[in-house]
N, C-alpha and C positions, 0 to 999 in steps of 0.2 A: 290197371298201370302196369303191371308186371309184362303182361303180354304185349304190351305197346313197346315197351323197353325191349323186350327179347327179340320181336321183330325187327326193329330197328337196328339192332346190333348185328342181325344176320345179313343187314345189307351191306356192312363192310367186309370187302374181300380179304383184309388182313386179319380177321378172326376166324378162328374155327372152333367147332364144337360150343358154340353158345347153346347154354342149357338152363333150367331153373324152375322156380316153382314161386308164383307170387313175386315178391321183391327180393327173393333170395336168388341171385342170378350169377353164373359165372361164364367165362369164356376163355379161351386160349389164343393170345397175340401170336401172330406167326414172327420170324426171326428180323423181318424187315421193321418191325414195331415193338419190339421187346421191351424197349425201355418205356412204354405207355403208362404204366402205372406211376413212375418218378415225375414224367412230365404233366400228367394229371394233378399230382400234387403240388410240384413246384412251381408250375406255370398258371394253374387254374385253382389252386387250394381245393382240389377235389381228393378227398382221401377215399382208397379202395383199400380190399383186403387182398392176399393173396394166397396162395396154396402151391404145394411144390407139385410138379417142377416150375411150371411158368402158368399157372392159371391165375386169373385176375377175378375176384370176387366183388360183386356190386351188392351190398346189403345196407338200402338206405333206412331211413326213419320210416315208420308207416305214414307218418303225415306227409310225405313226399307229394307235392304240389305240381302242377303244370310247369310253374316257372322254372322250378329246380330241375325238372326233365329237360326241358328248352336248355337250358344253362350246360348241363350235363353233355347233352349232343353238340352243342355249339363248340365245346372244347373237344370232343371225339372226333367232330369234321375238322377243325383246326389241325389235329395231330394226323388223322388219318388219310384225308383227302391231299394233304400237302406233303406225304410221306413219298 
């Protein structure tokens, strides 16, 4: 699941330095979408962690299933493909 998520995140041009192991995943949004963390939380009720200076941490439950992964990427598509 982790590699699937990492591979998909790498397809977004606005994200750089996508990295991780298993379901511990991090990435850096560019300035164009620097508010992505707030939008994920406010518009889609998806909580992500952050690390300084602007890294976003994605650390879901180990019980993460395909439906949740699809919902996450629907939210990411909504934000990043319409930016």
